[in-house]
LODODO-270603 format. One record per residue (C-alpha): residue number from 1; x, y, z. Coordinates in nm, 3 decimals. Example, Ala and Ser with C-alpha at 12.3 -4.5 7.8 and 13.67 -1.06 7.14 Angstrom:
BEGIN
<r drenke="1" X="1.230" Y="-0.450" Z="0.780"/>
<r drenke="2" X="1.367" Y="-0.106" Z="0.714"/>
This chain:
BEGIN
<r drenke="1" X="0.000" Y="0.000" Z="0.000"/>
<r drenke="2" X="0.130" Y="0.343" Z="-0.090"/>
<r drenke="3" X="0.140" Y="0.618" Z="0.172"/>
<r drenke="4" X="-0.137" Y="0.877" Z="0.161"/>
<r drenke="5" X="0.022" Y="1.205" Z="0.070"/>
<r drenke="6" X="-0.283" Y="1.425" Z="0.107"/>
<r drenke="7" X="-0.218" Y="1.461" Z="0.478"/>
<r drenke="8" X="0.149" Y="1.558" Z="0.419"/>
<r drenke="9" X="0.045" Y="1.809" Z="0.155"/>
<r drenke="10" X="-0.228" Y="1.958" Z="0.376"/>
<r drenke="11" X="0.010" Y="1.978" Z="0.671"/>
<r drenke="12" X="0.271" Y="2.156" Z="0.460"/>
<r drenke="13" X="0.014" Y="2.404" Z="0.331"/>
<r drenke="14" X="-0.117" Y="2.470" Z="0.683"/>
<r drenke="15" X="0.240" Y="2.543" Z="0.795"/>
<r drenke="16" X="0.286" Y="2.780" Z="0.500"/>
<r drenke="17" X="-0.047" Y="2.953" Z="0.574"/>
<r drenke="18" X="0.056" Y="2.999" Z="0.937"/>
<r drenke="19" X="0.383" Y="3.168" Z="0.840"/>
<r drenke="20" X="0.206" Y="3.384" Z="0.582"/>
<r drenke="21" X="-0.057" Y="3.494" Z="0.837"/>
<r drenke="22" X="0.219" Y="3.590" Z="1.082"/>
<r drenke="23" X="0.392" Y="3.797" Z="0.814"/>
<r drenke="24" X="0.067" Y="3.969" Z="0.708"/>
<r drenke="25" X="-0.021" Y="4.040" Z="1.073"/>
<r drenke="26" X="0.325" Y="4.194" Z="1.118"/>
<r drenke="27" X="0.267" Y="4.413" Z="0.812"/>
<r drenke="28" X="-0.068" Y="4.532" Z="0.949"/>
<r drenke="29" X="0.083" Y="4.597" Z="1.293"/>
<r drenke="30" X="0.355" Y="4.811" Z="1.135"/>
<r drenke="31" X="0.130" Y="5.003" Z="0.895"/>
<r drenke="32" X="0.217" Y="5.332" Z="1.068"/>
<r drenke="33" X="0.584" Y="5.256" Z="1.136"/>
<r drenke="34" X="0.810" Y="5.492" Z="0.941"/>
<r drenke="35" X="1.033" Y="5.328" Z="0.677"/>
<r drenke="36" X="0.877" Y="4.983" Z="0.734"/>
<r drenke="37" X="0.870" Y="4.776" Z="0.416"/>
<r drenke="38" X="0.590" Y="4.523" Z="0.368"/>
<r drenke="39" X="0.695" Y="4.157" Z="0.359"/>
<r drenke="40" X="0.547" Y="3.843" Z="0.207"/>
<r drenke="41" X="0.640" Y="3.475" Z="0.181"/>
<r drenke="42" X="0.734" Y="3.271" Z="-0.121"/>
<r drenke="43" X="0.430" Y="3.130" Z="-0.304"/>
<r drenke="44" X="0.315" Y="2.785" Z="-0.196"/>
<r drenke="45" X="0.390" Y="2.627" Z="-0.534"/>
<r drenke="46" X="0.757" Y="2.722" Z="-0.492"/>
<r drenke="47" X="0.760" Y="2.574" Z="-0.141"/>
<r drenke="48" X="0.593" Y="2.260" Z="-0.273"/>
<r drenke="49" X="0.850" Y="2.229" Z="-0.552"/>
<r drenke="50" X="1.127" Y="2.228" Z="-0.289"/>
<r drenke="51" X="0.956" Y="1.978" Z="-0.056"/>
<r drenke="52" X="1.007" Y="1.604" Z="-0.037"/>
<r drenke="53" X="0.643" Y="1.535" Z="-0.121"/>
<r drenke="54" X="0.627" Y="1.355" Z="-0.454"/>
<r drenke="55" X="0.304" Y="1.298" Z="-0.635"/>
<r drenke="56" X="0.250" Y="0.944" Z="-0.762"/>
<r drenke="57" X="0.153" Y="0.891" Z="-1.124"/>
<r drenke="58" X="-0.098" Y="0.605" Z="-1.123"/>
<r drenke="59" X="-0.215" Y="0.642" Z="-1.482"/>
<r drenke="60" X="-0.021" Y="0.740" Z="-1.798"/>
<r drenke="61" X="-0.289" Y="1.003" Z="-1.869"/>
<r drenke="62" X="-0.209" Y="1.183" Z="-1.541"/>
<r drenke="63" X="0.048" Y="1.459" Z="-1.519"/>
<r drenke="64" X="0.388" Y="1.337" Z="-1.404"/>
<r drenke="65" X="0.508" Y="1.444" Z="-1.061"/>
<r drenke="66" X="0.828" Y="1.638" Z="-1.010"/>
<r drenke="67" X="1.129" Y="1.499" Z="-0.832"/>
<r drenke="68" X="1.162" Y="1.720" Z="-0.524"/>
<r drenke="69" X="1.489" Y="1.692" Z="-0.338"/>
<r drenke="70" X="1.537" Y="1.994" Z="-0.111"/>
<r drenke="71" X="1.358" Y="2.059" Z="0.213"/>
<r drenke="72" X="1.099" Y="2.328" Z="0.141"/>
<r drenke="73" X="1.194" Y="2.632" Z="0.343"/>
<r drenke="74" X="0.941" Y="2.909" Z="0.355"/>
<r drenke="75" X="1.127" Y="3.229" Z="0.278"/>
<r drenke="76" X="1.007" Y="3.568" Z="0.397"/>
<r drenke="77" X="1.104" Y="3.842" Z="0.155"/>
<r drenke="78" X="1.023" Y="4.204" Z="0.094"/>
<r drenke="79" X="0.691" Y="4.232" Z="-0.087"/>
<r drenke="80" X="0.669" Y="4.384" Z="-0.431"/>
<r drenke="81" X="0.583" Y="4.752" Z="-0.420"/>
<r drenke="82" X="0.211" Y="4.809" Z="-0.461"/>
<r drenke="83" X="0.176" Y="5.068" Z="-0.737"/>
<r drenke="84" X="-0.151" Y="5.194" Z="-0.593"/>
<r drenke="85" X="-0.009" Y="5.275" Z="-0.249"/>
<r drenke="86" X="0.354" Y="5.332" Z="-0.348"/>
<r drenke="87" X="0.597" Y="5.458" Z="-0.089"/>
<r drenke="88" X="0.426" Y="5.682" Z="0.163"/>
<r drenke="89" X="0.578" Y="6.004" Z="0.294"/>
<r drenke="90" X="0.706" Y="5.818" Z="0.599"/>
<r drenke="91" X="0.884" Y="5.561" Z="0.378"/>
<r drenke="92" X="0.630" Y="5.291" Z="0.466"/>
<r drenke="93" X="0.512" Y="5.054" Z="0.188"/>
<r drenke="94" X="0.223" Y="4.878" Z="0.367"/>
<r drenke="95" X="-0.120" Y="4.901" Z="0.202"/>
<r drenke="96" X="-0.385" Y="4.808" Z="0.459"/>
<r drenke="97" X="-0.648" Y="4.715" Z="0.199"/>
<r drenke="98" X="-0.406" Y="4.474" Z="0.030"/>
<r drenke="99" X="-0.295" Y="4.321" Z="0.360"/>
<r drenke="100" X="-0.655" Y="4.271" Z="0.476"/>
<r drenke="101" X="-0.733" Y="4.110" Z="0.141"/>
<r drenke="102" X="-0.437" Y="3.873" Z="0.189"/>
<r drenke="103" X="-0.564" Y="3.789" Z="0.536"/>
<r drenke="104" X="-0.908" Y="3.698" Z="0.400"/>
<r drenke="105" X="-0.748" Y="3.486" Z="0.129"/>
<r drenke="106" X="-0.539" Y="3.303" Z="0.390"/>
<r drenke="107" X="-0.855" Y="3.227" Z="0.591"/>
<r drenke="108" X="-1.033" Y="3.090" Z="0.283"/>
<r drenke="109" X="-0.736" Y="2.870" Z="0.194"/>
<r drenke="110" X="-0.707" Y="2.741" Z="0.550"/>
<r drenke="111" X="-1.081" Y="2.665" Z="0.564"/>
<r drenke="112" X="-1.057" Y="2.474" Z="0.235"/>
<r drenke="113" X="-0.752" Y="2.285" Z="0.359"/>
<r drenke="114" X="-0.918" Y="2.174" Z="0.684"/>
<r drenke="115" X="-1.244" Y="2.090" Z="0.504"/>
<r drenke="116" X="-1.064" Y="1.866" Z="0.254"/>
<r drenke="117" X="-0.868" Y="1.687" Z="0.526"/>
<r drenke="118" X="-1.185" Y="1.638" Z="0.731"/>
<r drenke="119" X="-1.375" Y="1.496" Z="0.431"/>
<r drenke="120" X="-1.088" Y="1.267" Z="0.339"/>
<r drenke="121" X="-1.062" Y="1.147" Z="0.698"/>
<r drenke="122" X="-1.435" Y="1.068" Z="0.709"/>
<r drenke="123" X="-1.405" Y="0.880" Z="0.381"/>
<r drenke="124" X="-1.115" Y="0.673" Z="0.515"/>
<r drenke="125" X="-1.305" Y="0.593" Z="0.835"/>
<r drenke="126" X="-1.604" Y="0.475" Z="0.631"/>
<r drenke="127" X="-1.387" Y="0.235" Z="0.431"/>
<r drenke="128" X="-1.228" Y="0.095" Z="0.746"/>
<r drenke="129" X="-1.564" Y="0.032" Z="0.914"/>
<r drenke="130" X="-1.695" Y="-0.179" Z="0.628"/>
């Protein structure tokens, strides 16, 4: 029997979402700090490419999985400059509307993640019972 990788993938995404939420919360907390530059994390697909989670190809019609070799570190980097907000007079680059939007997106992704894991867990329990 092959290992079930959905749980590893969901765990990795939950870890990434946690780090991203911490970074976004830090940006919001420092919205009025002079010369503070907004930060963000590397996208999840980049983190996934670096992880040791490999997707199995069970059918030739399926997409082939990548060979991931590095441990997927989640890098925090300076966020790209938002052209709408730009650099404020104080030197700050945090746009509250953008950060709140990111926070809502993180919540939606986390809710989807936990919902999928919960559904998959229920499905596995049903197969074991029968």
